[in-house]
C-alpha positions, 0 to 999 in steps of 0.5 A: 354240774359235772364235778357235782355229779362226779362227787355223787358217783364217788359217794355212791361207789364208796357206800356200796363198796364199804357195805359190800366188804362188811357183808362179806366179812360178816356173812362169810366169816363171823356169822358162822360161829357168832351170828348174833354178834356178827349182826351187831358188828355189821349194824354198828360198822355200817354207821360209819357211812355217816362220815361219807355224807359230805361227798354227796352234792345232790339230795336225790342221788344220796337218798335214792341211789346210795340209801334207797336201794338197800331197802330192797337189798336188805329185805331180800337178805331178811328171813322174809325174803321170797328168794330163799337163797338170798337170805343171809345168816347175819340178817336172820340173827336177831330182829329179821327186819332190823336192817330193812328199817335201818335202810328206810331210816337213812333214805328218809333222813337223807332226803329230809335233812340233806342240807343238814348233813350233821343231822343225818349223821347223828341219826345214823350214829345213834342208831348204829353205835348207840343201839348197836353197843347197847345190844352187844354190852347188854348181852355180855354184861346185862345183869338186871333186865326189864321188859316193857313192850315185849323186848327184853332189855338190860339196864347196862345196855340202856346205860351203854346206849346213853353213853355211846349216843352222847359221845357219837353226837359230839364226834359227829359235831366235831367232824362237821364242825358244829360242836360248841363246848358250852354248858347249855349245848352239852346239856342239850346233847345229854337231854337228847341222848337221854330221850333217845335211850328212853325211847330205845328201851320202850321200842320193841321188835327192832322198831328202834331202828326207826324210832331212835334215829328219827327222834334223835334227828328231830330233837337235834334239828329243833334244839340245836340246828 
């Protein structure tokens, strides 16, 4: 029991230190000249938490001590924060509640799928790398765009979302030793990636930080877990 608790404490500390370093770098260095790009880099890099999940041994500690506190913390950094001095430039760039939704997603996934950490990881990585690179590449090489429910998106961004979601699902499976390189398995990953991309294209106003990871995780659970 003591060893298990120590592992969880190590996990919590690693998460906090890692996120703190990212926030310092993006808020104090990158956000001054490139606030939107800085926010997207933060959005992507936080996803590496997916590879810290095996450290945790207790559901409640992962969900409510490692993930949960970031709901309040990111809200206080958002444009809607009641404390103006805590509002961060990185959080103000783009959708103001995006990072809050990010924290909510991780908390819920951590609690529900604690016994299937690969599923938590896949949800986080689809949200971070998939959606993050969709925005970055879409902004840079967007070209033709479309607007369905109030958010302007690009076809190149959606293509990038599909590619990175597909690749990161495989990387997560390899990391968690769940990858089976047969045609049916790969076809299912393609299907999950396509639906995640489709939903990301439909979802407006930063809510894809909720819709994409939940859909990806649930599909993976029912189709491949």
